[in-house]
TIBA-858689 format. One record per atom (N, C-alpha, C): residue number from 1; x, y, z; atom name. Coordinates in pm, 1 decimal, decimal comma. Example, Ala and Ser with C-alpha at 12.3 -4.5 7.8 and 13.67 -1.06 7.14 Angstrom:
<recs>
@num = 1; x = 1319,0; y = -569,0; z = 780,0; atomo = N
@num = 1; x = 1230,0; y = -450,0; z = 780,0; atomo = CA
@num = 1; x = 1320,0; y = -330,0; z = 780,0; atomo = C
@num = 2; x = 1285,0; y = -225,0; z = 708,0; atomo = N
@num = 2; x = 1367,0; y = -106,0; z = 714,0; atomo = CA
@num = 2; x = 1290,0; y = 3,0; z = 787,0; atomo = C
</recs>
This chain:
<recs>
@num = 1; x = 13340,2; y = 3358,2; z = 9232,7; atomo = N
@num = 1; x = 13266,6; y = 3207,7; z = 9200,2; atomo = CA
@num = 1; x = 13308,4; y = 3158,5; z = 9048,7; atomo = C
@num = 2; x = 13286,0; y = 3252,8; z = 8938,5; atomo = N
@num = 2; x = 13356,1; y = 3195,8; z = 8831,7; atomo = CA
@num = 2; x = 13503,3; y = 3123,3; z = 8803,1; atomo = C
@num = 3; x = 13583,6; y = 3210,0; z = 8856,5; atomo = N
@num = 3; x = 13688,0; y = 3224,7; z = 8876,2; atomo = CA
@num = 3; x = 13734,5; y = 3067,9; z = 8950,0; atomo = C
@num = 4; x = 13648,4; y = 3066,0; z = 9047,0; atomo = N
@num = 4; x = 13679,7; y = 2958,8; z = 9139,8; atomo = CA
@num = 4; x = 13631,1; y = 2806,3; z = 9035,5; atomo = C
@num = 5; x = 13533,3; y = 2818,0; z = 8994,5; atomo = N
@num = 5; x = 13509,1; y = 2746,3; z = 8896,7; atomo = CA
@num = 5; x = 13598,9; y = 2674,6; z = 8768,9; atomo = C
@num = 6; x = 13652,2; y = 2787,3; z = 8699,2; atomo = N
@num = 6; x = 13725,6; y = 2777,1; z = 8626,0; atomo = CA
@num = 6; x = 13900,7; y = 2709,2; z = 8671,4; atomo = C
@num = 7; x = 13889,4; y = 2752,2; z = 8781,1; atomo = N
@num = 7; x = 14047,0; y = 2671,3; z = 8822,1; atomo = CA
@num = 7; x = 14012,5; y = 2548,3; z = 8887,0; atomo = C
@num = 8; x = 13886,1; y = 2516,1; z = 8959,7; atomo = N
@num = 8; x = 13869,8; y = 2378,7; z = 8952,5; atomo = CA
@num = 8; x = 13870,4; y = 2291,4; z = 8818,6; atomo = C
@num = 9; x = 13778,3; y = 2322,5; z = 8729,2; atomo = N
@num = 9; x = 13755,6; y = 2244,6; z = 8622,5; atomo = CA
@num = 9; x = 13945,8; y = 2239,5; z = 8586,0; atomo = C
@num = 10; x = 13991,1; y = 2358,8; z = 8561,4; atomo = N
@num = 10; x = 14160,0; y = 2312,0; z = 8507,6; atomo = CA
@num = 10; x = 14236,2; y = 2225,4; z = 8599,6; atomo = C
@num = 11; x = 14237,2; y = 2277,6; z = 8706,7; atomo = N
@num = 11; x = 14304,5; y = 2172,3; z = 8812,2; atomo = CA
@num = 11; x = 14263,8; y = 2018,8; z = 8797,9; atomo = C
@num = 12; x = 14165,5; y = 1986,3; z = 8843,6; atomo = N
@num = 12; x = 14083,6; y = 1894,9; z = 8813,8; atomo = CA
@num = 12; x = 14136,0; y = 1771,7; z = 8659,5; atomo = C
@num = 13; x = 14162,4; y = 1883,7; z = 8572,5; atomo = N
@num = 13; x = 14163,9; y = 1808,1; z = 8445,9; atomo = CA
@num = 13; x = 14341,2; y = 1773,6; z = 8430,9; atomo = C
@num = 14; x = 14407,5; y = 1874,1; z = 8487,1; atomo = N
@num = 14; x = 14552,6; y = 1849,6; z = 8496,2; atomo = CA
@num = 14; x = 14589,0; y = 1725,5; z = 8553,1; atomo = C
@num = 15; x = 14519,0; y = 1722,5; z = 8695,3; atomo = N
@num = 15; x = 14539,9; y = 1632,5; z = 8797,9; atomo = CA
@num = 15; x = 14485,3; y = 1500,6; z = 8719,1; atomo = C
@num = 16; x = 14394,4; y = 1451,3; z = 8639,3; atomo = N
@num = 16; x = 14359,5; y = 1388,7; z = 8561,2; atomo = CA
@num = 16; x = 14443,2; y = 1317,7; z = 8484,9; atomo = C
@num = 17; x = 14493,5; y = 1395,6; z = 8375,1; atomo = N
@num = 17; x = 14608,2; y = 1376,2; z = 8291,1; atomo = CA
@num = 17; x = 14737,7; y = 1346,0; z = 8342,5; atomo = C
@num = 18; x = 14772,9; y = 1370,2; z = 8488,0; atomo = N
@num = 18; x = 14896,2; y = 1324,9; z = 8546,0; atomo = CA
@num = 18; x = 14873,4; y = 1214,1; z = 8633,4; atomo = C
@num = 19; x = 14779,5; y = 1165,8; z = 8688,2; atomo = N
@num = 19; x = 14768,3; y = 1076,8; z = 8782,8; atomo = CA
@num = 19; x = 14676,7; y = 953,1; z = 8709,9; atomo = C
@num = 20; x = 14600,8; y = 990,3; z = 8616,8; atomo = N
@num = 20; x = 14483,2; y = 857,9; z = 8563,1; atomo = CA
@num = 20; x = 14599,1; y = 738,3; z = 8509,8; atomo = C
@num = 21; x = 14740,7; y = 751,1; z = 8457,1; atomo = N
@num = 21; x = 14797,9; y = 593,3; z = 8468,2; atomo = CA
@num = 21; x = 14834,8; y = 560,9; z = 8526,9; atomo = C
@num = 22; x = 14877,5; y = 631,9; z = 8665,4; atomo = N
@num = 22; x = 14896,2; y = 549,3; z = 8809,8; atomo = CA
@num = 22; x = 14810,0; y = 510,9; z = 8871,8; atomo = C
@num = 23; x = 14707,7; y = 593,6; z = 8877,0; atomo = N
@num = 23; x = 14585,3; y = 545,4; z = 8933,0; atomo = CA
@num = 23; x = 14443,0; y = 548,1; z = 8893,6; atomo = C
@num = 24; x = 14385,1; y = 453,1; z = 8797,3; atomo = N
@num = 24; x = 14287,5; y = 470,6; z = 8698,4; atomo = CA
@num = 24; x = 14157,0; y = 465,0; z = 8791,0; atomo = C
@num = 25; x = 14176,2; y = 388,4; z = 8865,0; atomo = N
@num = 25; x = 14049,8; y = 363,6; z = 8968,6; atomo = CA
@num = 25; x = 14000,0; y = 496,5; z = 9043,5; atomo = C
@num = 26; x = 14096,4; y = 571,5; z = 9099,3; atomo = N
@num = 26; x = 14075,3; y = 704,6; z = 9160,3; atomo = CA
@num = 26; x = 14045,0; y = 807,3; z = 9073,0; atomo = C
@num = 27; x = 14146,4; y = 824,6; z = 8980,2; atomo = N
@num = 27; x = 14117,7; y = 949,1; z = 8927,1; atomo = CA
@num = 27; x = 14117,1; y = 886,2; z = 8766,1; atomo = C
@num = 28; x = 13960,6; y = 826,8; z = 8782,7; atomo = N
@num = 28; x = 13880,2; y = 802,1; z = 8649,0; atomo = CA
@num = 28; x = 13841,0; y = 843,6; z = 8498,8; atomo = C
@num = 29; x = 13825,7; y = 973,9; z = 8579,1; atomo = N
@num = 29; x = 13750,3; y = 1064,8; z = 8457,7; atomo = CA
@num = 29; x = 13801,7; y = 1230,5; z = 8537,2; atomo = C
@num = 30; x = 13761,8; y = 1318,8; z = 8468,9; atomo = N
@num = 30; x = 13796,9; y = 1444,9; z = 8505,9; atomo = CA
@num = 30; x = 13659,4; y = 1473,1; z = 8584,4; atomo = C
@num = 31; x = 13572,3; y = 1447,1; z = 8613,2; atomo = N
@num = 31; x = 13455,3; y = 1467,2; z = 8701,0; atomo = CA
@num = 31; x = 13472,1; y = 1404,9; z = 8800,2; atomo = C
@num = 32; x = 13524,0; y = 1291,4; z = 8813,3; atomo = N
@num = 32; x = 13587,1; y = 1225,4; z = 8922,3; atomo = CA
@num = 32; x = 13718,9; y = 1311,0; z = 9023,0; atomo = C
@num = 33; x = 13809,0; y = 1360,5; z = 8931,9; atomo = N
@num = 33; x = 13899,7; y = 1431,9; z = 8991,4; atomo = CA
@num = 33; x = 13855,5; y = 1535,9; z = 9032,4; atomo = C
@num = 34; x = 13728,3; y = 1599,1; z = 9013,2; atomo = N
@num = 34; x = 13671,0; y = 1701,3; z = 9075,9; atomo = CA
@num = 34; x = 13654,4; y = 1692,5; z = 9227,6; atomo = C
@num = 35; x = 13641,8; y = 1605,4; z = 9296,3; atomo = N
@num = 35; x = 13633,8; y = 1550,4; z = 9443,8; atomo = CA
@num = 35; x = 13767,6; y = 1585,3; z = 9495,0; atomo = C
@num = 36; x = 13890,8; y = 1560,3; z = 9450,0; atomo = N
@num = 36; x = 14010,1; y = 1570,9; z = 9464,8; atomo = CA
@num = 36; x = 14035,5; y = 1709,5; z = 9492,8; atomo = C
@num = 37; x = 13974,6; y = 1825,4; z = 9343,4; atomo = N
@num = 37; x = 14017,4; y = 1964,8; z = 9316,4; atomo = CA
@num = 37; x = 13937,7; y = 2041,9; z = 9424,3; atomo = C
@num = 38; x = 13792,9; y = 1999,5; z = 9473,9; atomo = N
@num = 38; x = 13714,3; y = 2050,0; z = 9539,5; atomo = CA
@num = 38; x = 13797,0; y = 2053,7; z = 9703,8; atomo = C
@num = 39; x = 13818,7; y = 1933,5; z = 9756,1; atomo = N
@num = 39; x = 13865,5; y = 1925,0; z = 9871,6; atomo = CA
@num = 39; x = 14048,1; y = 1986,7; z = 9879,6; atomo = C
@num = 40; x = 14075,7; y = 2004,0; z = 9776,4; atomo = N
@num = 40; x = 14203,4; y = 2030,0; z = 9780,1; atomo = CA
@num = 40; x = 14185,8; y = 2211,5; z = 9779,9; atomo = C
@num = 41; x = 14124,8; y = 2247,5; z = 9689,6; atomo = N
@num = 41; x = 14104,4; y = 2415,3; z = 9689,7; atomo = CA
@num = 41; x = 14018,1; y = 2478,3; z = 9810,5; atomo = C
@num = 42; x = 13961,6; y = 2410,2; z = 9862,7; atomo = N
@num = 42; x = 13873,5; y = 2482,7; z = 9970,9; atomo = CA
@num = 42; x = 13953,8; y = 2424,6; z = 10098,4; atomo = C
@num = 43; x = 14068,2; y = 2377,6; z = 10069,1; atomo = N
@num = 43; x = 14192,9; y = 2305,9; z = 10205,5; atomo = CA
@num = 43; x = 14144,7; y = 2231,4; z = 10297,4; atomo = C
@num = 44; x = 13988,4; y = 2152,2; z = 10250,1; atomo = N
@num = 44; x = 13958,1; y = 2082,9; z = 10343,8; atomo = CA
@num = 44; x = 14041,4; y = 1949,1; z = 10353,9; atomo = C
@num = 45; x = 14094,0; y = 1876,0; z = 10269,0; atomo = N
@num = 45; x = 14192,8; y = 1769,5; z = 10236,0; atomo = CA
@num = 45; x = 14143,7; y = 1660,0; z = 10316,8; atomo = C
@num = 46; x = 14021,0; y = 1561,5; z = 10246,5; atomo = N
@num = 46; x = 13975,4; y = 1438,4; z = 10311,5; atomo = CA
@num = 46; x = 14105,3; y = 1361,9; z = 10347,4; atomo = C
@num = 47; x = 14164,9; y = 1332,5; z = 10232,6; atomo = N
@num = 47; x = 14261,2; y = 1226,0; z = 10221,3; atomo = CA
@num = 47; x = 14228,4; y = 1081,9; z = 10212,7; atomo = C
@num = 48; x = 14083,0; y = 1121,7; z = 10103,6; atomo = N
@num = 48; x = 14066,3; y = 986,3; z = 10037,8; atomo = CA
@num = 48; x = 14100,4; y = 948,3; z = 9915,1; atomo = C
@num = 49; x = 14135,5; y = 1088,4; z = 9814,7; atomo = N
@num = 49; x = 14201,8; y = 1063,0; z = 9729,3; atomo = CA
@num = 49; x = 14327,8; y = 1147,5; z = 9706,3; atomo = C
@num = 50; x = 14439,9; y = 1112,4; z = 9710,1; atomo = N
@num = 50; x = 14576,2; y = 1225,6; z = 9672,1; atomo = CA
@num = 50; x = 14638,3; y = 1167,6; z = 9588,7; atomo = C
@num = 51; x = 14756,1; y = 1246,7; z = 9542,3; atomo = N
@num = 51; x = 14819,9; y = 1227,1; z = 9443,5; atomo = CA
@num = 51; x = 14955,3; y = 1136,1; z = 9456,7; atomo = C
@num = 52; x = 14985,1; y = 1034,6; z = 9380,8; atomo = N
@num = 52; x = 15118,4; y = 956,2; z = 9430,9; atomo = CA
@num = 52; x = 15214,9; y = 984,4; z = 9374,4; atomo = C
@num = 53; x = 15227,5; y = 1021,8; z = 9215,9; atomo = N
@num = 53; x = 15343,1; y = 1018,5; z = 9144,9; atomo = CA
@num = 53; x = 15416,7; y = 1197,9; z = 9157,6; atomo = C
@num = 54; x = 15532,8; y = 1208,3; z = 9132,4; atomo = N
@num = 54; x = 15621,2; y = 1310,8; z = 9159,9; atomo = CA
@num = 54; x = 15511,8; y = 1476,3; z = 9102,0; atomo = C
@num = 55; x = 15489,3; y = 1432,2; z = 8979,5; atomo = N
@num = 55; x = 15436,5; y = 1529,7; z = 8876,4; atomo = CA
@num = 55; x = 15304,2; y = 1588,2; z = 8951,3; atomo = C
@num = 56; x = 15221,1; y = 1480,3; z = 9010,9; atomo = N
@num = 56; x = 15082,8; y = 1526,7; z = 9097,1; atomo = CA
@num = 56; x = 15105,8; y = 1558,8; z = 9224,5; atomo = C
@num = 57; x = 15207,1; y = 1504,4; z = 9282,5; atomo = N
@num = 57; x = 15235,9; y = 1565,9; z = 9436,1; atomo = CA
@num = 57; x = 15275,3; y = 1722,8; z = 9409,5; atomo = C
@num = 58; x = 15355,6; y = 1781,1; z = 9308,3; atomo = N
@num = 58; x = 15381,5; y = 1907,3; z = 9280,6; atomo = CA
@num = 58; x = 15265,7; y = 1994,1; z = 9234,9; atomo = C
@num = 59; x = 15190,8; y = 1895,2; z = 9138,6; atomo = N
@num = 59; x = 15074,3; y = 1970,6; z = 9114,3; atomo = CA
@num = 59; x = 14966,3; y = 2023,1; z = 9207,1; atomo = C
@num = 60; x = 14940,2; y = 1921,6; z = 9333,8; atomo = N
@num = 60; x = 14869,9; y = 1898,9; z = 9407,3; atomo = CA
@num = 60; x = 14894,3; y = 2015,9; z = 9533,2; atomo = C
@num = 61; x = 15058,8; y = 2023,7; z = 9534,0; atomo = N
@num = 61; x = 15085,9; y = 2157,9; z = 9642,6; atomo = CA
@num = 61; x = 15092,7; y = 2314,2; z = 9553,6; atomo = C
@num = 62; x = 15067,4; y = 2305,1; z = 9451,3; atomo = N
@num = 62; x = 15062,8; y = 2420,9; z = 9379,5; atomo = CA
@num = 62; x = 14915,5; y = 2447,8; z = 9383,2; atomo = C
@num = 63; x = 14838,2; y = 2343,8; z = 9371,7; atomo = N
@num = 63; x = 14682,2; y = 2385,3; z = 9378,0; atomo = CA
@num = 63; x = 14656,6; y = 2427,5; z = 9497,4; atomo = C
@num = 64; x = 14688,2; y = 2375,1; z = 9598,8; atomo = N
@num = 64; x = 14694,3; y = 2377,3; z = 9759,7; atomo = CA
@num = 64; x = 14677,9; y = 2545,6; z = 9793,7; atomo = C
@num = 65; x = 14840,8; y = 2544,2; z = 9744,5; atomo = N
@num = 65; x = 14855,7; y = 2730,7; z = 9765,4; atomo = CA
@num = 65; x = 14780,7; y = 2807,4; z = 9711,0; atomo = C
@num = 66; x = 14713,2; y = 2774,1; z = 9593,2; atomo = N
@num = 66; x = 14613,1; y = 2875,9; z = 9496,7; atomo = CA
@num = 66; x = 14483,4; y = 2845,7; z = 9616,3; atomo = C
@num = 67; x = 14459,5; y = 2723,2; z = 9643,3; atomo = N
@num = 67; x = 14306,8; y = 2722,4; z = 9760,9; atomo = CA
@num = 67; x = 14325,2; y = 2801,0; z = 9849,0; atomo = C
@num = 68; x = 14460,2; y = 2831,3; z = 9934,1; atomo = N
@num = 68; x = 14511,9; y = 2887,3; z = 10045,9; atomo = CA
@num = 68; x = 14429,6; y = 3046,4; z = 10012,5; atomo = C
@num = 69; x = 14518,6; y = 3071,1; z = 9890,8; atomo = N
@num = 69; x = 14532,3; y = 3223,4; z = 9861,5; atomo = CA
@num = 69; x = 14366,2; y = 3248,1; z = 9817,0; atomo = C
@num = 70; x = 14293,8; y = 3169,9; z = 9799,5; atomo = N
@num = 70; x = 14134,3; y = 3179,6; z = 9737,5; atomo = CA
@num = 70; x = 14064,3; y = 3185,2; z = 9848,0; atomo = C
@num = 71; x = 14086,0; y = 3122,1; z = 9931,9; atomo = N
@num = 71; x = 14038,2; y = 3140,9; z = 10052,5; atomo = CA
@num = 71; x = 14075,5; y = 3281,9; z = 10163,8; atomo = C
@num = 72; x = 14186,4; y = 3263,5; z = 10176,9; atomo = N
@num = 72; x = 14236,1; y = 3375,1; z = 10279,4; atomo = CA
@num = 72; x = 14208,2; y = 3513,3; z = 10256,1; atomo = C
@num = 73; x = 14248,4; y = 3535,2; z = 10122,8; atomo = N
@num = 73; x = 14262,9; y = 3654,2; z = 10035,0; atomo = CA
@num = 73; x = 14118,1; y = 3734,1; z = 10063,4; atomo = C
@num = 74; x = 13997,5; y = 3688,5; z = 10056,0; atomo = N
@num = 74; x = 13833,7; y = 3725,8; z = 10084,8; atomo = CA
@num = 74; x = 13849,7; y = 3751,4; z = 10193,6; atomo = C
@num = 75; x = 13866,7; y = 3652,0; z = 10298,0; atomo = N
@num = 75; x = 13826,0; y = 3652,8; z = 10398,1; atomo = CA
@num = 75; x = 13905,7; y = 3801,9; z = 10506,3; atomo = C
@num = 76; x = 14049,8; y = 3788,1; z = 10435,0; atomo = N
@num = 76; x = 14089,9; y = 3919,1; z = 10530,6; atomo = CA
@num = 76; x = 14032,0; y = 4065,6; z = 10461,2; atomo = C
@num = 77; x = 13998,7; y = 4038,4; z = 10353,7; atomo = N
@num = 77; x = 13922,8; y = 4164,5; z = 10285,4; atomo = CA
@num = 77; x = 13794,4; y = 4187,1; z = 10373,4; atomo = C
@num = 78; x = 13710,1; y = 4074,5; z = 10367,8; atomo = N
@num = 78; x = 13588,2; y = 4088,2; z = 10464,9; atomo = CA
@num = 78; x = 13634,3; y = 4115,1; z = 10601,0; atomo = C
@num = 79; x = 13710,2; y = 4090,9; z = 10631,7; atomo = N
@num = 79; x = 13717,1; y = 4081,8; z = 10789,4; atomo = CA
@num = 79; x = 13757,2; y = 4237,3; z = 10819,1; atomo = C
@num = 80; x = 13862,9; y = 4279,7; z = 10746,7; atomo = N
@num = 80; x = 13908,8; y = 4464,9; z = 10742,2; atomo = CA
@num = 80; x = 13788,0; y = 4540,2; z = 10721,7; atomo = C
@num = 81; x = 13677,6; y = 4507,6; z = 10611,4; atomo = N
@num = 81; x = 13584,9; y = 4558,7; z = 10630,3; atomo = CA
@num = 81; x = 13498,0; y = 4562,1; z = 10726,4; atomo = C
@num = 82; x = 13466,3; y = 4461,1; z = 10790,5; atomo = N
@num = 82; x = 13389,0; y = 4433,2; z = 10917,9; atomo = CA
@num = 82; x = 13471,7; y = 4536,4; z = 11039,1; atomo = C
@num = 83; x = 13594,7; y = 4520,9; z = 11067,2; atomo = N
@num = 83; x = 13677,1; y = 4585,0; z = 11156,7; atomo = CA
@num = 83; x = 13634,8; y = 4753,2; z = 11106,8; atomo = C
@num = 84; x = 13650,2; y = 4784,9; z = 10990,3; atomo = N
@num = 84; x = 13617,4; y = 4932,3; z = 10960,9; atomo = CA
@num = 84; x = 13494,0; y = 4976,5; z = 11005,6; atomo = C
@num = 85; x = 13350,9; y = 4913,0; z = 10987,4; atomo = N
@num = 85; x = 13264,7; y = 4946,7; z = 11014,1; atomo = CA
@num = 85; x = 13258,6; y = 4941,8; z = 11168,7; atomo = C
@num = 86; x = 13295,4; y = 4838,6; z = 11265,5; atomo = N
@num = 86; x = 13288,7; y = 4873,8; z = 11387,7; atomo = CA
@num = 86; x = 13378,2; y = 4967,2; z = 11437,1; atomo = C
@num = 87; x = 13500,5; y = 5020,7; z = 11389,7; atomo = N
@num = 87; x = 13564,4; y = 5138,7; z = 11458,2; atomo = CA
@num = 87; x = 13458,2; y = 5253,9; z = 11400,0; atomo = C
@num = 88; x = 13413,9; y = 5300,0; z = 11290,8; atomo = N
@num = 88; x = 13327,7; y = 5359,7; z = 11276,6; atomo = CA
@num = 88; x = 13198,9; y = 5378,6; z = 11362,0; atomo = C
@num = 89; x = 13148,4; y = 5273,6; z = 11353,2; atomo = N
@num = 89; x = 13015,6; y = 5300,1; z = 11450,8; atomo = CA
@num = 89; x = 13050,0; y = 5322,0; z = 11628,6; atomo = C
@num = 90; x = 13172,8; y = 5283,2; z = 11638,1; atomo = N
@num = 90; x = 13233,0; y = 5316,1; z = 11805,4; atomo = CA
@num = 90; x = 13237,7; y = 5461,6; z = 11796,8; atomo = C
@num = 91; x = 13330,7; y = 5530,4; z = 11680,9; atomo = N
@num = 91; x = 13349,2; y = 5694,1; z = 11684,6; atomo = CA
@num = 91; x = 13195,9; y = 5725,7; z = 11695,9; atomo = C
@num = 92; x = 13155,1; y = 5717,0; z = 11628,0; atomo = N
@num = 92; x = 13006,0; y = 5786,9; z = 11622,2; atomo = CA
@num = 92; x = 12920,6; y = 5743,3; z = 11772,8; atomo = C
@num = 93; x = 12955,2; y = 5665,1; z = 11802,1; atomo = N
@num = 93; x = 12862,8; y = 5663,5; z = 11915,6; atomo = CA
@num = 93; x = 12951,9; y = 5743,7; z = 12057,4; atomo = C
@num = 94; x = 13067,4; y = 5761,8; z = 12014,0; atomo = N
@num = 94; x = 13166,2; y = 5823,8; z = 12112,5; atomo = CA
@num = 94; x = 13116,0; y = 5978,8; z = 12121,3; atomo = C
@num = 95; x = 13128,5; y = 6030,0; z = 11962,9; atomo = N
@num = 95; x = 13055,4; y = 6156,2; z = 11924,5; atomo = CA
@num = 95; x = 12914,0; y = 6205,6; z = 11988,6; atomo = C
@num = 96; x = 12828,6; y = 6130,2; z = 11996,3; atomo = N
@num = 96; x = 12699,8; y = 6113,4; z = 12029,1; atomo = CA
@num = 96; x = 12708,9; y = 6141,6; z = 12184,6; atomo = C
@num = 97; x = 12802,6; y = 6038,1; z = 12277,0; atomo = N
@num = 97; x = 12795,0; y = 6064,6; z = 12390,0; atomo = CA
@num = 97; x = 12861,9; y = 6202,0; z = 12429,2; atomo = C
@num = 98; x = 12969,4; y = 6242,6; z = 12377,4; atomo = N
@num = 98; x = 13034,7; y = 6381,7; z = 12411,3; atomo = CA
@num = 98; x = 12932,3; y = 6494,5; z = 12392,2; atomo = C
@num = 99; x = 12848,6; y = 6471,4; z = 12279,7; atomo = N
@num = 99; x = 12770,6; y = 6572,5; z = 12256,0; atomo = CA
@num = 99; x = 12643,2; y = 6584,2; z = 12359,8; atomo = C
@num = 100; x = 12612,0; y = 6486,9; z = 12405,4; atomo = N
@num = 100; x = 12512,5; y = 6445,9; z = 12521,7; atomo = CA
@num = 100; x = 12381,0; y = 6471,2; z = 12455,4; atomo = C
@num = 101; x = 12362,9; y = 6449,4; z = 12322,1; atomo = N
@num = 101; x = 12218,5; y = 6476,5; z = 12266,7; atomo = CA
@num = 101; x = 12176,0; y = 6316,1; z = 12253,9; atomo = C
@num = 102; x = 12045,5; y = 6343,0; z = 12263,1; atomo = N
@num = 102; x = 11924,9; y = 6187,7; z = 12230,8; atomo = CA
@num = 102; x = 11919,3; y = 6188,2; z = 12096,0; atomo = C
@num = 103; x = 11933,2; y = 6052,0; z = 12036,7; atomo = N
@num = 103; x = 11942,2; y = 6017,6; z = 11913,8; atomo = CA
@num = 103; x = 11809,5; y = 5884,7; z = 11884,7; atomo = C
@num = 104; x = 11747,4; y = 5881,9; z = 11810,0; atomo = N
@num = 104; x = 11644,5; y = 5779,5; z = 11791,6; atomo = CA
@num = 104; x = 11749,2; y = 5635,0; z = 11744,4; atomo = C
@num = 105; x = 11711,6; y = 5542,2; z = 11790,8; atomo = N
@num = 105; x = 11752,6; y = 5433,0; z = 11803,9; atomo = CA
@num = 105; x = 11782,9; y = 5352,3; z = 11681,2; atomo = C
@num = 106; x = 11681,1; y = 5411,0; z = 11581,2; atomo = N
@num = 106; x = 11609,0; y = 5329,6; z = 11470,3; atomo = CA
@num = 106; x = 11682,7; y = 5411,7; z = 11340,0; atomo = C
@num = 107; x = 11662,8; y = 5518,9; z = 11326,2; atomo = N
@num = 107; x = 11680,3; y = 5615,9; z = 11248,6; atomo = CA
@num = 107; x = 11819,8; y = 5730,2; z = 11243,7; atomo = C
@num = 108; x = 11864,6; y = 5719,8; z = 11378,0; atomo = N
@num = 108; x = 11989,6; y = 5796,6; z = 11413,6; atomo = CA
@num = 108; x = 11959,7; y = 5923,6; z = 11371,0; atomo = C
@num = 109; x = 11849,0; y = 5995,7; z = 11393,9; atomo = N
@num = 109; x = 11817,9; y = 6143,5; z = 11383,4; atomo = CA
@num = 109; x = 11810,0; y = 6212,1; z = 11554,0; atomo = C
@num = 110; x = 11828,3; y = 6308,7; z = 11512,3; atomo = N
@num = 110; x = 11837,7; y = 6385,6; z = 11675,5; atomo = CA
@num = 110; x = 11672,6; y = 6391,2; z = 11704,4; atomo = C
@num = 111; x = 11669,1; y = 6371,3; z = 11847,3; atomo = N
@num = 111; x = 11545,3; y = 6364,3; z = 11924,2; atomo = CA
@num = 111; x = 11501,1; y = 6535,7; z = 11983,0; atomo = C
@num = 112; x = 11374,7; y = 6569,4; z = 11964,2; atomo = N
@num = 112; x = 11359,6; y = 6709,9; z = 12039,9; atomo = CA
@num = 112; x = 11334,6; y = 6727,0; z = 12154,7; atomo = C
</recs>
């Protein structure tokens, strides 16, 4: 979260300096530019605030790609971890079925 916060401030500051002269009402301050930064980094893209200068568009495209990486990478890691746990649970269930022993559904210990 700290890295995302720093990236948000950095991206919003850059966009403010690039777009302020072209759109002073939209990018009126760095905190106002943070709305654009949040919508772009989270890949929501409401479309109410967007860059119009060539430099702003290039910066926006770069920040959007960073946002995709910030969302897609953790999503893939979490999905992979969930799949590993599901496969591990399936293997344990199959092993228990093959040994035909009864196990406690709460603690997993063998029943006598």
